[in-house]
C-alpha positions in Angstrom: 33.9 29.8 70.6 34.6 26.1 71.4 31.0 25.7 72.5 29.7 27.2 69.3 31.9 24.9 67.2 30.7 21.9 69.2 27.1 22.9 68.8 27.5 23.3 65.0 29.1 19.9 64.8 26.2 18.3 66.7 23.7 19.9 64.4 25.5 18.7 61.3 25.7 15.2 62.7 22.0 15.2 63.6 21.1 16.3 60.0 23.3 13.6 58.5 21.7 10.9 60.7 18.2 12.1 59.8 19.1 12.0 56.1 20.4 8.5 56.4 17.3 7.4 58.3 15.1 8.9 55.6 17.1 7.3 52.9 16.8 3.9 54.6 13.1 4.3 54.9 12.5 5.4 51.3 14.8 2.9 49.6 13.8 -0.7 49.6 16.3 -3.2 50.8 18.0 -5.4 48.2 15.7 -8.3 49.1 12.6 -6.1 48.7 13.9 -4.7 45.4 14.4 -8.2 43.9 11.7 -10.2 45.5 8.8 -9.3 43.3 10.6 -9.8 39.9 12.2 -13.0 41.2 8.8 -14.4 42.3 7.3 -13.3 39.0 10.0 -15.1 37.1 9.6 -18.3 39.1 5.8 -18.3 38.6 6.3 -17.6 34.9 8.7 -20.5 34.4 6.5 -22.8 36.5 3.5 -21.9 34.2 5.6 -22.5 31.1 6.6 -26.0 32.4 2.9 -26.7 33.2 1.9 -25.7 29.6 4.4 -28.0 28.0 3.5 -30.9 30.2 -0.1 -30.8 28.8 0.3 -29.5 25.3 2.2 -31.0 22.4 4.3 -28.1 21.2 6.5 -30.0 18.8 4.9 -28.2 15.8 5.1 -24.8 17.5 7.9 -22.3 17.5 8.7 -20.5 20.8 9.8 -17.0 21.3 10.3 -14.8 24.5 9.8 -11.2 25.2 11.1 -9.5 28.4 10.6 -5.8 28.8 9.2 -3.1 31.1 5.6 -4.4 30.4 6.3 -7.8 31.7 7.4 -11.3 30.7 5.9 -13.0 27.6 6.4 -16.4 26.0 4.7 -17.2 22.7 4.1 -20.6 21.1 3.1 -20.2 17.4 1.8 -23.1 15.4 3.7 -23.9 12.3 2.3 -27.3 11.3 0.5 -28.1 8.1 -3.1 -28.2 9.5 -3.9 -24.5 9.8 -7.5 -24.9 11.1 -9.0 -26.0 14.4 -12.4 -27.5 14.5 -14.7 -26.1 17.2 -18.4 -25.5 17.6 -20.2 -22.2 17.1 -22.7 -23.2 19.8 -22.5 -22.1 23.4 -24.9 -22.4 26.3 -25.6 -19.2 28.3 -27.8 -19.7 31.4 -28.6 -23.2 30.0 -29.9 -21.7 26.7 -28.2 -22.6 23.5 -27.0 -19.8 21.3 -25.6 -20.5 17.8 -23.3 -17.8 16.4 -24.3 -16.9 12.9 -27.9 -18.1 13.4 -29.4 -16.9 16.7 -30.8 -13.4 16.3 -31.6 -10.7 18.8 -35.3 -11.6 18.6 -34.3 -15.2 19.4 -32.4 -14.0 22.5 -35.6 -12.2 23.7 -37.6 -15.4 23.2 -35.0 -17.3 25.2 -35.8 -15.0 28.1 -32.9 -12.6 28.0 -33.3 -8.8 28.4 -31.3 -7.0 25.6 -29.9 -3.6 26.6 -29.9 -2.0 23.1 -29.7 1.7 22.5 -30.0 1.6 18.7 -32.7 0.2 16.4 -30.6 -0.3 13.2 -27.1 -1.2 12.3 -25.3 0.5 9.4 -23.9 -1.6 6.5 -20.7 -3.6 7.2 -20.8 -2.6 10.9 -20.7 -4.4 14.2 -22.8 -3.5 17.2 -22.2 -4.6 20.8 -24.7 -4.7 23.7 -25.4 -6.6 26.9 -28.0 -9.3 27.7 -29.2 -9.7 31.2 -31.1 -12.2 33.3 -31.5 -12.4 37.1 -29.1 -9.5 37.6 -26.3 -11.2 35.7 -25.1 -10.3 32.2 -23.1 -11.3 29.1 -21.5 -9.4 26.3 -23.0 -9.9 22.9 -22.2 -8.5 19.4 -24.1 -8.6 16.1 -22.8 -7.9 12.6 -24.4 -6.4 9.5 -22.5 -7.9 6.6 -24.9 -6.4 4.0 -24.7 -3.2 2.0 -28.0 -1.9 3.5 -29.0 -0.7 6.9 -30.6 -3.5 9.0 -32.8 -3.8 12.0 -30.7 -4.9 14.9 -33.4 -7.2 16.1 -33.1 -9.4 13.0 -29.3 -9.6 13.0 -27.6 -12.8 14.1 -25.1 -12.9 17.0 -21.5 -13.1 15.8 -19.6 -12.7 19.1 -20.0 -13.7 22.8 -17.7 -12.8 25.6 -18.3 -14.4 29.1 -16.3 -14.5 32.3 -16.4 -16.7 35.4 -17.0 -13.7 37.5 -20.1 -13.9 39.8 -21.7 -11.0 37.9 -21.7 -12.9 34.6 -24.3 -15.4 33.4 -23.2 -19.1 33.6 -21.8 -20.6 30.5 -21.0 -24.0 29.1 -19.0 -24.5 26.0 -18.7 -28.2 25.1 -18.3 -29.0 28.9 -15.8 -26.1 29.3 -17.2 -24.0 32.1 -16.3 -22.2 35.3 -13.8 -24.4 37.1 -12.4 -26.1 34.0 -8.7 -26.4 33.8 -6.2 -26.2 31.0 -6.1 -30.0 30.9 -9.9 -30.0 30.4 -9.7 -27.5 27.6 -6.9 -29.4 25.8 -8.9 -32.7 26.1 -12.0 -31.0 24.6 -10.3 -28.9 21.9 -6.8 -30.2 21.3 -3.7 -28.2 20.6 -4.4 -24.6 19.4 -3.3 -24.4 15.7 -2.7 -20.7 16.2 -1.1 -19.3 19.3 -0.5 -19.9 23.0 0.6 -16.8 25.0 2.0 -16.9 28.5 2.3 -13.5 30.3 3.9 -12.9 33.6 3.9 -9.9 36.0 4.1 -9.3 39.8 0.4 -10.2 40.0 1.0 -13.6 38.6 1.1 -15.6 35.3 -1.7 -16.1 32.8 -2.2 -18.4 29.8 -4.2 -17.4 26.7 -5.2 -20.0 24.1 -6.2 -18.9 20.6 -8.1 -21.3 18.2 -9.0 -20.3 14.7 -10.7 -21.6 11.6 -11.1 -20.0 8.2 -13.5 -21.3 5.5 -13.9 -19.8 2.1 -17.0 -20.3 0.0 -17.0 -18.4 -3.2 -16.5 -14.8 -2.4 -17.5 -15.2 1.3 -14.9 -15.9 4.0 -16.0 -17.2 7.4 -13.5 -16.6 10.2 -14.1 -18.4 13.5 -12.0 -17.6 16.6 -12.0 -18.9 20.1 -9.9 -17.2 22.8 -9.7 -18.7 26.3 -7.9 -17.1 29.2 -6.7 -19.1 32.2 -4.8 -17.5 35.1 -2.1 -19.8 36.5 -2.4 -20.8 40.1 1.1 -21.4 41.4 0.3 -23.1 44.7 -1.9 -25.7 42.9 0.2 -25.9 39.7 -2.9 -25.5 37.6 -4.7 -23.0 35.4 -8.5 -22.4 35.5 -10.7 -20.8 32.8 -11.4 -17.2 33.5 -13.0 -16.1 30.3 -14.1 -17.3 26.8 -14.5 -15.1 23.7 -16.1 -16.9 20.8 -16.8 -15.2 17.4 -17.9 -16.2 13.9 -17.6 -13.4 11.4 -18.1 -13.2 7.7 -16.3 -11.0 5.2 -16.6 -10.6 1.4 -13.4 -11.3 -0.4 -12.5 -8.4 -2.7 -12.5 -9.5 -6.3 -9.4 -8.9 -8.4 -9.9 -6.5 -11.3 -7.9 -6.3 -14.4 -6.9 -3.1 -16.1 
């Protein structure tokens, strides 16, 4: 009887030790549990300090957001000048493309292969496609602002999206190119009179600049936007351009009617 009791106690002790071992293996230590969020917060704050060392944010309001999706800090421009001035021209593979003017036919003449699966674009509709050259590509969109169906080949480019990834065509936007830093962008374009967004996660921090310009001519409104993304490099305390999205779109302003 004593032997049986001792055997049962040994089994119970063994199971308890196994459970503790499994628990220790499955649960991260306190250091492991807090390391990633702590590092993310440090990178986030370092990136914020970096931004404010290069950009005059005196006319911008700052707000924070901290939730399960990550860390966010927004600088929103509140000054009197609501428009930035920036060019609608960008060089892709050393070829100049002017948004609002360069057509799909022009792209072909510049030597680009246009991967298009439609021949016409419906009224007041946008259509995206890819241009290629030497196994590299770029994202392009055209816009039909008329009330009639139009041939896509005659429509002008209104949006271009490029990345610094090796699979994308080389770009140059007013000397902003692959390898350009936040300091280079601010020297070329000035302070964004729209928004600056800093986002942080375990993978690191990233800076997004938004420039905008709105011009009204009669019943036609031209909206130009420029978005630049720059991942922050903690070890070098710098941020380098990763992507540029440039667009120039036109919209008709609805006319007020009287009853």
